Every structure is written in structure tokens, then in C-alpha cells.
Backbone as CSV, one residue per row, in Angstrom:
resi,resn,N_x,N_y,N_z,CA_x,CA_y,CA_z,C_x,C_y,C_z
1,MET,-23.100,11.204,15.392,-21.883,10.496,15.703,-23.256,9.881,17.045
2,ARG,-23.619,11.489,17.185,-24.339,11.112,18.868,-25.909,10.501,18.421
3,PHE,-26.404,10.447,16.802,-27.961,9.688,17.304,-27.604,7.867,16.664
4,GLY,-26.261,7.797,16.089,-25.525,6.509,15.931,-25.525,6.037,17.130
5,ARG,-24.696,6.494,18.035,-24.949,5.742,19.295,-26.132,5.626,20.171
6,GLN,-27.060,6.719,20.280,-28.032,6.583,20.597,-29.023,4.752,20.227
7,ALA,-29.184,4.791,18.566,-29.325,4.076,18.012,-29.269,2.697,18.110
8,PHE,-27.624,2.659,18.470,-27.276,1.477,18.703,-27.195,0.933,19.876
9,TRP,-28.042,1.729,20.745,-28.146,1.288,22.467,-29.226,0.959,21.980
10,ARG,-30.543,1.732,21.759,-31.492,1.337,21.389,-31.937,0.056,20.749
11,PHE,-31.063,-0.611,19.272,-30.926,-1.455,18.936,-30.734,-3.032,19.959
12,LEU,-29.446,-2.849,20.644,-29.266,-3.686,21.784,-29.761,-4.077,23.006
13,ALA,-30.767,-2.932,23.387,-31.422,-3.203,24.349,-32.723,-3.865,23.706
14,VAL,-33.241,-3.857,22.313,-34.333,-4.356,22.017,-33.568,-6.410,21.771
15,ALA,-32.765,-6.178,21.507,-32.269,-7.252,21.149,-31.985,-8.246,22.579
16,LEU,-31.456,-7.745,23.263,-31.127,-8.082,24.545,-32.966,-8.823,25.120
17,ALA,-33.760,-7.758,25.243,-35.263,-7.968,25.912,-34.958,-9.250,25.149
18,GLY,-35.251,-9.633,23.764,-35.788,-10.392,22.885,-35.417,-11.188,22.938
19,ALA,-33.762,-11.308,23.111,-33.579,-12.585,23.958,-33.331,-13.357,24.588
20,ALA,-34.407,-12.597,25.598,-34.503,-13.023,27.431,-36.332,-13.261,27.461
21,LEU,-36.904,-13.021,26.436,-37.928,-13.538,26.306,-38.747,-15.045,26.231
22,PRO,-37.908,-15.547,25.273,-37.897,-17.333,25.546,-37.582,-17.833,26.621
23,GLU,-36.624,-17.314,27.798,-35.786,-17.812,28.730,-37.567,-17.246,29.925
24,LYS,-37.811,-15.830,29.611,-39.021,-15.766,30.383,-40.493,-16.376,30.456
25,ALA,-40.706,-16.419,29.165,-41.445,-17.838,28.440,-41.314,-18.735,29.310
26,ALA,-40.147,-19.664,29.023,-39.840,-20.779,29.836,-40.249,-20.867,31.233
27,ALA,-39.493,-19.607,31.848,-40.003,-19.839,33.744,-41.112,-19.586,33.364
28,GLN,-42.002,-18.945,33.204,-43.649,-18.894,33.392,-44.640,-20.135,33.493
29,THR,-43.959,-20.878,32.263,-44.923,-22.291,32.037,-44.499,-22.913,33.583
30,GLN,-43.638,-22.849,33.577,-42.923,-23.834,35.016,-43.680,-23.077,36.758
31,GLN,-43.884,-22.040,36.125,-44.261,-21.442,37.816,-45.040,-22.385,38.563
32,LEU,-45.171,-22.316,39.622,-46.071,-23.192,40.865,-47.242,-22.253,40.918
33,GLY,-48.315,-23.299,41.144,-49.568,-22.936,41.478,-49.933,-23.856,42.434
34,VAL,-51.356,-24.107,42.801,-52.353,-24.429,43.478,-53.596,-25.097,43.276
35,ARG,-53.887,-26.197,43.760,-55.427,-26.549,43.227,-55.785,-26.948,45.096
36,HIS,-56.859,-26.800,45.105,-57.660,-27.641,46.830,-57.750,-28.992,46.918
37,ARG,-58.324,-29.473,47.637,-59.169,-30.807,47.581,-59.297,-30.704,49.359
38,ILE,-60.715,-30.540,49.674,-61.320,-31.053,50.660,-61.960,-31.787,51.540
39,ASP,-61.569,-33.027,52.393,-62.338,-33.676,53.007,-62.818,-33.523,53.925
40,VAL,-63.434,-34.570,54.621,-64.315,-34.561,55.929,-64.063,-35.575,57.017
41,VAL,-64.831,-35.286,58.045,-64.525,-36.333,59.066,-65.554,-35.533,59.745
42,VAL,-66.678,-36.807,60.412,-67.746,-36.027,61.512,-67.147,-36.924,63.202
43,SER,-67.084,-36.997,63.631,-67.023,-37.210,64.981,-67.935,-36.881,66.577
44,ALA,-67.784,-37.802,67.154,-68.500,-37.268,68.634,-67.789,-37.029,69.412
45,GLU,-67.686,-35.882,70.032,-67.161,-35.489,71.634,-67.253,-36.892,72.417
46,PRO,-66.152,-36.962,73.801,-66.290,-38.197,74.323,-67.612,-38.137,75.621
47,ASP,-67.830,-36.775,75.224,-69.126,-36.628,76.420,-70.439,-36.426,75.839
48,ALA,-70.216,-37.008,74.636,-71.621,-36.533,73.364,-72.740,-37.657,74.451
49,PRO,-73.967,-37.140,74.180,-75.282,-37.782,74.859,-75.006,-39.241,74.184
50,MET,-74.776,-38.599,73.013,-75.202,-40.661,71.977,-74.335,-42.022,72.635
51,PHE,-72.878,-41.487,73.264,-72.876,-42.727,73.620,-72.845,-42.929,74.916
52,GLN,-73.886,-42.488,75.617,-74.340,-42.920,76.818,-75.377,-44.069,76.279
53,ARG,-75.899,-43.699,75.239,-77.821,-44.535,75.126,-78.097,-44.797,73.573
54,LEU,-76.902,-44.684,72.732,-77.274,-44.364,71.347,-75.931,-45.810,70.762
55,LYS,-75.215,-46.264,71.787,-74.022,-47.209,71.379,-74.746,-48.335,70.213
56,GLY,-74.122,-48.258,69.042,-74.569,-49.585,68.031,-75.703,-48.779,67.145
57,ALA,-76.394,-47.829,68.227,-77.636,-47.610,66.923,-77.356,-47.163,65.272
58,LYS,-78.083,-47.270,64.524,-77.986,-46.568,63.401,-78.672,-45.663,62.889
59,GLY,-78.259,-44.472,62.272,-78.720,-43.255,61.594,-78.255,-42.793,60.693
60,GLU,-77.930,-42.036,60.221,-78.379,-40.756,59.273,-77.691,-39.335,59.691
61,LEU,-76.477,-38.935,58.822,-76.591,-37.493,58.709,-76.152,-36.465,57.301
62,ALA,-76.795,-35.558,57.292,-76.436,-34.546,56.600,-76.155,-33.442,57.030
63,PHE,-75.572,-32.216,55.593,-74.341,-31.232,56.421,-75.323,-30.446,55.087
64,THR,-74.520,-29.032,55.660,-74.578,-27.757,54.411,-73.395,-27.309,54.718
65,VAL,-72.265,-27.332,53.386,-71.338,-26.441,53.295,-71.173,-25.291,52.480
66,ARG,-71.179,-24.322,53.111,-70.889,-22.974,52.141,-69.418,-23.156,51.667
67,LEU,-68.991,-23.159,50.398,-67.894,-22.962,49.774,-67.918,-22.015,48.474
68,SER,-66.246,-21.187,48.942,-66.356,-19.837,48.382,-64.758,-19.968,47.843
69,ALA,-64.760,-20.330,46.595,-63.146,-21.177,45.855,-62.817,-20.018,44.671
70,ASN,-62.317,-18.708,44.579,-62.494,-18.239,43.685,-60.922,-17.868,43.619
71,SER,-60.345,-17.883,42.370,-59.127,-17.226,41.310,-59.494,-16.834,40.543
72,LYS,-58.226,-16.076,39.795,-58.004,-15.884,37.964,-58.566,-16.912,37.601
73,GLU,-57.980,-18.410,37.682,-58.529,-19.352,36.265,-59.359,-19.812,37.133
74,SER,-59.777,-19.978,38.248,-60.880,-21.113,38.568,-62.322,-20.161,39.487
75,ARG,-63.327,-20.020,39.304,-64.274,-19.738,40.114,-65.057,-20.671,40.674
76,PHE,-65.783,-20.589,41.873,-66.626,-21.659,42.639,-67.171,-21.038,43.473
77,PHE,-68.468,-20.730,43.687,-69.677,-20.488,44.984,-70.488,-21.434,44.846
78,GLY,-71.242,-22.129,45.856,-71.590,-22.741,45.736,-72.064,-23.122,47.282
79,MET,-73.318,-24.442,47.815,-73.524,-25.065,48.625,-73.487,-26.394,48.064
80,LEU,-72.661,-27.056,49.119,-72.616,-28.356,48.869,-73.263,-29.340,49.661
81,HIS,-73.944,-30.113,49.535,-75.027,-31.419,50.631,-74.566,-32.070,50.686
82,PRO,-73.405,-32.890,51.539,-73.118,-34.660,51.091,-74.369,-34.815,52.009
83,SER,-74.335,-35.928,51.963,-75.268,-37.125,53.240,-74.334,-38.349,53.308
84,PHE,-74.521,-38.952,54.518,-74.122,-40.086,54.564,-75.333,-40.914,55.566
85,PRO,-76.285,-42.052,54.281,-76.664,-42.952,55.573,-75.931,-43.893,55.547
86,ASP,-76.702,-44.751,56.902,-76.596,-46.171,57.411,-75.116,-46.386,58.384
87,LEU,-75.417,-44.790,58.838,-74.274,-45.127,59.743,-74.634,-45.490,61.271
88,VAL,-73.280,-46.141,61.601,-73.767,-47.088,63.537,-72.716,-45.959,64.234
89,VAL,-73.559,-45.668,65.734,-72.300,-45.233,66.479,-71.434,-46.311,67.074
90,PRO,-70.590,-45.437,67.217,-69.472,-46.502,67.308,-69.138,-46.588,69.423
91,ASP,-68.301,-48.080,69.380,-68.632,-48.057,70.642,-67.575,-46.585,71.590
92,LYS,-67.174,-46.487,71.057,-66.444,-45.751,71.575,-65.777,-44.225,71.101
93,ALA,-65.259,-43.272,71.893,-65.510,-41.824,71.013,-64.092,-41.537,70.242
94,ASP,-63.132,-42.479,69.913,-61.851,-42.551,69.466,-62.205,-42.924,67.777
95,LYS,-63.469,-43.601,67.557,-63.493,-43.613,66.326,-64.699,-42.960,65.665
96,PRO,-64.375,-42.267,64.245,-65.201,-41.502,63.965,-66.823,-42.211,63.147
97,LEU,-67.947,-40.942,63.682,-68.694,-41.340,63.049,-68.781,-41.197,61.350
98,VAL,-68.281,-40.724,60.213,-67.938,-40.786,59.051,-66.400,-40.963,58.718
99,GLN,-65.728,-41.661,58.259,-64.628,-41.860,57.866,-64.210,-40.846,57.114
100,GLN,-62.933,-40.547,56.666,-62.536,-39.511,55.829,-63.084,-39.705,54.307
101,THR,-63.388,-39.059,53.671,-64.160,-38.545,52.640,-64.086,-37.369,52.182
102,LYS,-63.557,-37.608,50.657,-63.630,-36.113,49.814,-64.619,-35.940,49.376
103,LEU,-64.638,-34.258,50.376,-66.082,-33.835,49.816,-65.960,-32.577,48.131
104,TRP,-64.972,-32.158,48.320,-64.638,-31.486,46.556,-63.158,-31.546,46.726
105,GLU,-62.848,-31.187,45.245,-61.511,-31.100,44.782,-61.973,-30.186,43.293
106,GLU,-60.561,-29.030,43.164,-60.243,-28.417,41.857,-59.953,-28.688,40.976
107,ASP,-60.439,-28.467,39.735,-59.965,-29.186,38.318,-58.652,-28.556,38.352
108,ALA,-58.637,-27.437,38.544,-57.709,-26.306,37.863,-56.394,-26.012,38.654
109,CYS,-55.652,-26.155,38.557,-54.155,-25.163,38.698,-54.507,-23.916,38.565
110,HIS,-54.271,-23.069,39.607,-53.941,-21.394,39.623,-53.427,-20.724,40.695
111,GLN,-53.214,-19.922,40.716,-52.043,-19.009,41.541,-52.319,-18.902,42.611
112,ARG,-51.457,-18.992,43.966,-51.610,-18.967,45.170,-52.511,-17.643,45.618
113,ARG,-53.654,-18.021,46.164,-54.161,-16.765,46.634,-55.047,-16.870,47.700
114,GLY,-54.617,-17.982,48.808,-54.919,-18.220,49.971,-56.034,-19.983,50.018
115,LEU,-56.442,-19.585,50.905,-57.524,-20.984,51.071,-58.915,-20.537,50.477
116,PRO,-59.395,-21.536,50.076,-60.879,-21.715,49.776,-61.718,-21.202,51.000
117,LYS,-62.447,-20.635,50.994,-63.633,-20.352,52.261,-64.711,-21.204,52.401
118,VAL,-64.925,-22.193,53.611,-65.536,-22.639,54.007,-66.626,-22.572,55.190
119,THR,-67.743,-22.982,55.371,-68.313,-22.483,56.513,-69.553,-23.935,56.438
120,VAL,-69.478,-24.346,57.416,-70.570,-25.770,57.731,-71.974,-24.298,58.386
121,THR,-72.667,-24.710,57.714,-73.931,-23.528,57.993,-74.920,-24.306,58.799
122,ARG,-75.015,-26.174,58.847,-76.345,-27.167,58.895,-75.725,-28.467,59.292
123,LEU,-75.827,-28.876,60.513,-76.027,-30.222,60.561,-77.450,-31.087,61.167
124,ALA,-77.908,-32.220,60.115,-78.808,-32.443,60.608,-78.712,-34.160,60.448
125,GLY,-79.584,-34.783,61.138,-79.558,-36.302,60.916,-80.850,-36.737,62.758
126,TRP,-79.972,-38.286,62.694,-80.749,-38.928,63.652,-80.441,-40.211,63.747
127,PHE,-80.696,-40.839,65.092,-80.020,-41.931,65.145,-80.976,-42.404,66.458
128,GLY,-80.775,-44.056,66.136,-81.696,-44.808,67.103,-83.307,-44.963,65.996
129,GLU,-83.625,-45.951,67.051,-85.240,-46.359,66.736,-86.453,-46.399,67.470
130,GLY,-87.675,-46.305,67.100,-88.959,-46.113,67.778,-88.723,-44.918,68.301
131,GLU,-89.311,-44.802,70.086,-88.955,-44.060,71.068,-88.176,-43.344,71.827
132,GLY,-86.567,-44.080,70.887,-85.269,-44.034,71.431,-84.514,-42.751,70.301
133,ARG,-85.165,-42.662,69.624,-84.699,-42.113,68.413,-84.375,-40.698,68.642
134,VAL,-83.644,-40.069,68.211,-82.633,-39.392,68.527,-82.461,-38.340,67.113
135,GLU,-83.418,-36.918,67.743,-83.015,-36.041,65.912,-81.671,-35.108,66.420
136,ILE,-81.192,-34.840,65.064,-79.916,-33.936,65.588,-80.371,-32.915,64.437
137,ALA,-79.972,-31.906,64.756,-80.292,-30.140,63.857,-79.876,-29.281,64.303
138,GLY,-78.619,-28.919,64.218,-77.937,-27.816,64.245,-77.384,-27.131,63.332
139,ILE,-77.669,-25.818,63.718,-77.627,-24.157,62.774,-77.006,-23.565,63.335
140,ASN,-76.205,-22.320,62.442,-75.915,-21.677,62.595,-76.830,-20.633,63.486
141,ARG,-76.004,-19.958,64.556,-76.803,-18.675,65.244,-76.749,-17.121,63.979
142,HIS,-78.133,-16.704,64.149,-78.094,-15.898,63.042,-78.655,-14.315,63.929
143,ILE,-78.435,-13.278,63.576,-78.898,-11.702,64.082,-80.065,-11.723,64.242
144,GLY,-81.023,-11.453,64.695,-81.967,-11.072,65.278,-82.826,-12.488,65.501
145,LEU,-82.622,-13.757,65.761,-83.077,-14.883,65.837,-82.369,-15.381,67.497
146,LEU,-83.110,-15.790,67.936,-83.518,-17.023,68.969,-81.900,-17.739,68.821
147,VAL,-81.138,-18.206,69.932,-79.938,-18.855,69.720,-80.410,-20.589,69.722
148,PRO,-80.327,-21.152,68.410,-80.859,-22.906,67.890,-80.338,-23.312,69.671
149,PRO,-81.490,-24.561,69.353,-81.290,-25.396,70.840,-79.849,-26.164,71.120
150,ASP,-79.437,-26.357,69.563,-78.072,-26.910,69.077,-77.215,-26.164,68.283
151,GLU,-76.896,-25.310,69.186,-76.057,-23.980,67.995,-75.317,-25.001,67.765
152,LEU,-74.570,-24.363,66.153,-73.545,-24.935,65.327,-72.786,-24.299,65.205
153,THR,-71.333,-24.336,65.995,-70.018,-22.927,65.662,-69.661,-23.551,64.967
154,PRO,-69.364,-22.802,63.748,-68.183,-22.902,62.566,-66.562,-22.506,62.981
155,GLY,-66.120,-22.693,61.975,-65.320,-22.073,61.969,-63.773,-21.955,63.352
156,ILE,-63.967,-22.975,63.772,-63.167,-23.390,64.842,-61.452,-23.762,64.449
157,LYS,-60.442,-22.881,64.842,-59.216,-23.338,63.401,-58.697,-24.579,64.233
158,LEU,-58.143,-25.656,63.944,-57.424,-26.530,64.293,-56.093,-26.337,63.306
159,GLU,-54.963,-27.132,64.637,-54.026,-27.140,64.638,-53.429,-27.267,62.907
160,PRO,-52.757,-26.825,61.585,-52.149,-27.283,60.431,-51.316,-29.029,61.183
161,ALA,-51.730,-29.838,59.916,-50.985,-31.195,60.256,-50.670,-31.872,58.840
162,SER,-50.248,-32.978,58.511,-50.345,-34.321,57.542,-50.947,-35.295,57.878
163,ASP,-51.365,-35.942,57.315,-51.211,-37.369,56.886,-51.058,-38.143,55.861
164,ASN,-51.639,-39.268,55.198,-51.106,-39.969,54.286,-51.690,-39.240,52.916
165,GLN,-52.647,-38.370,52.901,-52.927,-37.532,51.540,-51.607,-36.572,51.327
166,GLY,-51.451,-36.061,52.447,-50.635,-34.603,52.544,-50.905,-33.968,53.578
167,SER,-49.932,-32.337,53.752,-50.480,-31.419,54.247,-51.794,-30.688,54.617
168,PHE,-51.964,-30.361,55.401,-53.614,-30.028,55.791,-53.938,-28.946,56.622
169,PHE,-54.622,-27.797,56.299,-55.204,-26.855,57.217,-56.860,-27.272,57.567
170,ALA,-56.871,-27.023,59.132,-58.488,-27.937,59.457,-59.020,-27.114,60.210
171,PHE,-60.323,-27.125,59.847,-61.526,-26.282,60.543,-62.549,-27.305,61.247
172,ARG,-63.837,-26.369,61.973,-64.285,-28.101,62.935,-65.067,-26.837,63.144
173,ALA,-66.780,-27.591,62.807,-67.932,-27.037,63.113,-68.373,-27.548,64.505
174,GLN,-68.774,-27.247,65.251,-68.858,-28.297,66.163,-70.934,-27.764,66.898
175,THR,-71.414,-28.481,66.920,-73.074,-28.515,67.508,-72.818,-28.717,69.330
176,ARG,-73.518,-27.393,69.735,-73.633,-27.694,71.320,-73.972,-28.262,72.173
177,HIS,-74.784,-28.804,71.393,-76.076,-29.819,73.215,-75.761,-31.417,72.025
178,SER,-75.875,-31.984,70.916,-75.302,-33.486,70.316,-73.712,-33.451,70.476
179,ARG,-73.277,-32.599,70.978,-71.620,-32.732,71.016,-70.731,-33.591,69.668
180,LEU,-71.244,-32.848,68.281,-70.802,-33.621,67.417,-69.754,-32.551,66.618
181,ASN,-68.526,-32.913,66.168,-67.661,-32.334,65.465,-67.651,-32.462,63.629
182,VAL,-68.130,-31.619,62.953,-67.586,-31.850,61.321,-66.549,-31.191,60.897
183,ASP,-65.244,-32.022,61.063,-63.996,-31.050,60.575,-63.915,-31.006,59.375
184,LEU,-62.808,-30.269,58.307,-62.659,-29.972,57.443,-61.690,-29.858,57.004
185,LYS,-60.551,-30.527,56.155,-59.655,-30.396,55.883,-59.058,-30.131,54.645
186,ILE,-58.309,-29.147,54.432,-58.367,-28.280,53.180,-57.104,-28.667,52.803
187,TYR,-56.700,-29.477,51.353,-55.307,-29.500,51.374,-54.624,-28.665,50.215
188,PRO,-53.776,-27.934,50.254,-52.919,-27.345,48.908,-52.522,-28.494,48.148
189,ILE,-52.485,-28.645,47.074,-51.913,-29.498,45.803,-50.463,-28.639,45.253
190,ASP,-49.540,-28.932,45.014,-48.842,-28.422,44.113,-49.131,-28.986,42.700
191,CYS,-49.191,-27.385,42.012,-49.155,-28.212,39.955,-48.844,-27.005,39.895
192,PHE,-48.254,-27.475,38.458,-47.899,-26.319,37.629,-48.664,-25.302,36.922
193,LEU,-48.671,-24.248,36.444,-49.509,-23.326,36.061,-49.554,-23.637,34.416
């Protein structure tokens, strides 16, 4: 009798577990995941030297972004090198040099595992022509080397906000001398795994 009860309870446990499997599988297919999109905006501080003598001048900017976005479902590590030719210095500081532009977007939906790691490591360009031409060369400080003349300070955290693309987290890299800002907006986009 004792063996009969144990067999009955084992059978019942297996039967209940088997019945729960389709429900569990259905719940797993509807698990909410995320993918990320990174946009960039380049602007200048109101006290930037370019607003004093370069209003309306043409130029170009290029920068390097180190990006690490790793999860079980998606892996990316590399350097992005966006460039923006044919820029014009605006007459007011409230207008950006580079309008919001998509820099990178994940294709795969993955588990929520934090934000991608992004760092602007270099900002270069020029504005103006002839003798009035101004070169921009902002780089990060490195251990063991002199502080660069136009030091680029990455990783300045900005307040989370939202716009017409959705909610985002923002990080700023700023050059000390030329007073330019590279704002990276990271949008978490909900998706199903």
C-alpha cells in the first residue's frame, strides 16, 4: 500500500508538471526584452569661442565612439566613426551644430542587462577658411601623458528625459577649450524575446 501511494504521488507530480509546461512555454515566449538605439546631437556652449568670431562659417566634425553592448543574445564591441561634413556655425547657441542623428541600433531583442557602454574618445574638425580657420582636436586624457590642450571629458551624466523618439538616458562628452558638446542619447526600446 505504501508503494502504491508513492507511485500515485509521483504520477500526479509528473502529470501536473507536464500540464504546466505549455503554460510556462507560452509565458516565456511573451517575455519582455529590450534593444537599444543611440542617437547623437552636437552643440556648442553659449560661451564657445566659435560664436564670437565664426558665426555662419562652414566646417566639418568627426568623432570616435567606443561602444560595448553585450548580452547573451547580442554581442557588439567596436569603434564608431561618424562624420558630419558641410556644417554651418549657427548664429545662436540654442541651435545644435549637428541635429539629432541615429548613430547605432541593435537588431536583436535581448534580456534586460543594463545600458550599452559608450565613450566618446576623440572629436576633430575645423570651422572657417583661410587664416581665420579654427582646428578642433579634442581627445581624452591618458595616464602618463600631458593633458591635451583641448581635453575631451567623456561620461558626463545628464538627467533622463523623453522626446518624440521615447524615453532616453543621456551622456555628454565636452571639450574644455572649444566648448563643444557631444550628447549621446540611449533609447531602451521594449520588445519580446
